[in-house]
N, C-alpha and C positions, 0 to 999 in steps of 0.2 A: 416498400422500397421505391425510391425515385429512380426511374430509368433515364439514362442520358445517352445521346447519340453523339457521334463525332461532330455533327453540325451544331448541336445546342449545348455541348458540354463546356462549362466555363474553363477558360485558360488559367493556369496557375498565376501567370503574370497579372491577369486582370484582378485576381483576388489580392495580390500585393498592392496593386494600384488603388483598389478600393480601400484598403487599410490606410494608405497614404492620404487619400481624400478625407477620410474620417478624422485624421490627425491634423489636417490642414486648417488654415484660418477660417475657411468657409465650411468646415466640417462640423463635427460634433463636440460640444463643449466638454462633455464627460470624457470622451476619448482623449482629448487634448491634455486633460489633467492627469492622466495615468502615468505611472512610473514603473520601473522594474519591481520595486518593493510593493506598490499598491496592487499590482497584478498578480503577485505571487499567490495570494490566497485564492484567487479565482482559478489559477492554474491547478491548485490542489483540488478544488471543488470539481472542476471539469474532469480531471483524471478519475476521481471517485465516481462521478456520474457515468463515465464510460465503464468503470468496473461494475457498477450496478446493472447497467444494460447487458453486459456480458453474462453476469450471474443470472439474469432473467432470460437469457438467450433471445432477446428482443432485437431482431434484425433492424427494424426501423430506428429504434433508439440507438443501437450501436452505430448505424450510419450517421445519425444526427450528432452524436457525441464525438465521433471521430472528426467530423467537420468542425465542431466547436473547438475541439482541442487544437486542430490545425490552425484555425483562425486566431486563437490566442497566441500560438507560437509566432504567427506573422506579426501580431501586436508587439511582441518582444523584439522581433527583427526590425520593425519600423522605428521603434524608439532608439534602438542601437544605431541605426543608420543616421537618424537625426543628430545623435550625440557624437557621430564620427567614430564609433567603436568598430562596427562591422555591419553587414547587411544580411538579409535572409539567404542570398545566393552564396555568399562566402561561407555561411554556416552550413549550407547544403554541401558545398564542395569539401569542407572540412570533415563532415560526417561521411561523405562518400569515401574519402581517402582513409579514414579510420576503419570503416567497415572492410575495405580491401585489405588493409594491414592486419586486421584481426581475424581474417579468414585465409590464412596461408595454405590451408588444405584445399581451398577452391581456387585462389588466385596466385599461389606460389608453389613451392616444391614440397611442402609438408604434407603429411598424410594423416587422416583421422578415420578410424574404422567404425566409430560409433559416436553418439551424442556426448558421452562422457569424455572421450578424447578431444572432441571439439571444445568442450568447456575447459579442459586442461590448457589447450592452446590459448583460448580466450583470456583466462585469468592470468596466465603467465605473461602474455603480451601486455595486458592492462596494468599489471603490477610494475613492469619495467617502464611503461609510459609514465606512470605516476612518479616513479623514482627519478626519471630524467627531468620531468617538469618541476619537481620540488627539490632536486639536488640532494636526495637522501636515498639510502638503500631501499630496495623493494620491500613493501610490507604487505602481509596477507590481509590486513584490515586498514590499510592506509587510505583507501579511496572510498570508504563507505560514507554515503551522504549523511551529514550531521543532523538534518531535519527529518529523517525518516521517522514514522511512528515508532515508538519505543519497542513494542513487541515485535514488529517486523524487523527492526534494526537488530534486536537480540538474536533472532534466528539467522540473519545475514552474517553477523559476527561469528556465530557458531559454525555455520557452513564454511566460511572462509578459513577459519583456523583448522577445521577438520581436514581441509585439502592439503595442509602441510603436516598432518599427522598428530595435531594436538587435539585429542578427542578421547572420549570414553570408549571402552571396548564393546559394551552392550547396553541395551536399554535399562536392564535391571539396575546397573550401576548408577545411571542417571536418576532413576526413581529413588534410589537410596540417598543420593545427594539431595534431592528435593525434600525427602523426609528429614534429613539432617538440618536443612535450612528452615523447615517448619519448626523443629525443636528450638533452633536459635531465635526464631521469631517469637516463640512463646516466652523464652527467657527475657527478650527485650521488652515484651509487654509487661512482665512482672517487675522489671527494673524501673519502668516509667521513663526511660531515656528515649525521647522522641527521635533524636538523631540516630540512635542505634536501631530504633524501630523502623525508620525509613530505610536504613541500610539493609536490614534483614528482610524487609518486605520486598525490596528490589532484588535481593539474592534469590528469594523464593520464586518470584516471577521469572527470573532469568533461567532458573533450573527447570521450571515447568515448560518454558518455551523450548528448552533443549530436549526435554523428554518428548515433546510433540514432534520435534525434528527426527528423533530416533524412530518414532512410529510412522514417519513420513506423512505427517499432517502439517499444514500451515497454521501456525498459532492464530494469526489474524482471522483466518477463515473459520476455525473452530470456535473462537470466541464470538465472532459475528453470528454464527449459527445459534449459539446460546442467547445472544442479544435478541435475535428475531423470535426465538421461542418464548423468551420472557415477555416481550412486547405483546405477542399474540395471546398468551395466557392472561396477562394482566388486563388487556383491553376486553377480553371476553368476560372476565370476572367483573370488571368495571361496568360493562354494559348490562350484565344481569342484575347487579345490585342497584344500579341507579335507574333501572327501567321504571320504578315506581315514582320517580321524581325526587327522591331524597339524594343529597350529595354524598359522595363516597366518604367524606369525613364524618358522616353521621354513623357509620358502621364501625363495630368493634374489630379489633385485629382478629379475634376468633371467627367472626362472621366472614371477614375477608379471606382468612385461611381456608375455611370450609368451602367457599365458592371457588377459590384457587384450586383446591384438590379436585373439585368437580370438573373444572376446565381442563385440568391435566389428564384426568381419566377419560375425558371425552375424546381426546386425540387418538389417532391411530398412527403410531410411529412407523416409519418405513422399514425399520429393522428391529426385530426382537419384540418381546412382550412390552406391555405398558409399564411405565415406571411405577414403583411402589413407594 
């Protein structure tokens, strides 16, 4: 971790000025070419790099990625200033006022005995803000970002509608719904109707995400755990089979399956017996 003192710690305004210099005529050609749209993919990448650092509990990487994400935010602010839309300081002021408004139990007369009541205040205020901005009645799902990853978005939709009472009673009911959707998916496969197949596949994934919510798991995290497990086992299998110099494509599926099972059995899972 990089230690800073009050004497050598960079001032926030200096970082803003650095961004302005990079965008100036005498600055960086690549930086000058960027737009809101072109930067959006980098914003997503930087956010996920921070998520990776947090998952690894790597303090140095967390510090670095927080800085990168901050700098990219300043990039958006500089472009907005140049286009006469807003600047980073007005954005900070807007967020400051919003945070005060959404914490009435801290800055107002409301009370909140626990984190659940805090969230109730937060989501109620947020829904009314959305309604005021868009000239329509508050909606439990009206302000969900359109570009969230689909699995994450599914669980956010499910959580939001649950807060207004639109929910299953218990996990077993959700699992039964998933099994029903699996049956409908099989029917769509038999019919050969690809539109119906896509629809039923989406319904099944939505139901599974909902079941994960009832079990208090994050669908994205559970799936990523399986992604990592698959990658680990595949690469072990790949390394063992290709150690002789033969490419993986030279091996039969049966040979790959056999080495896959050895890779699986060689693992010591953190919970429970080895998979069979």
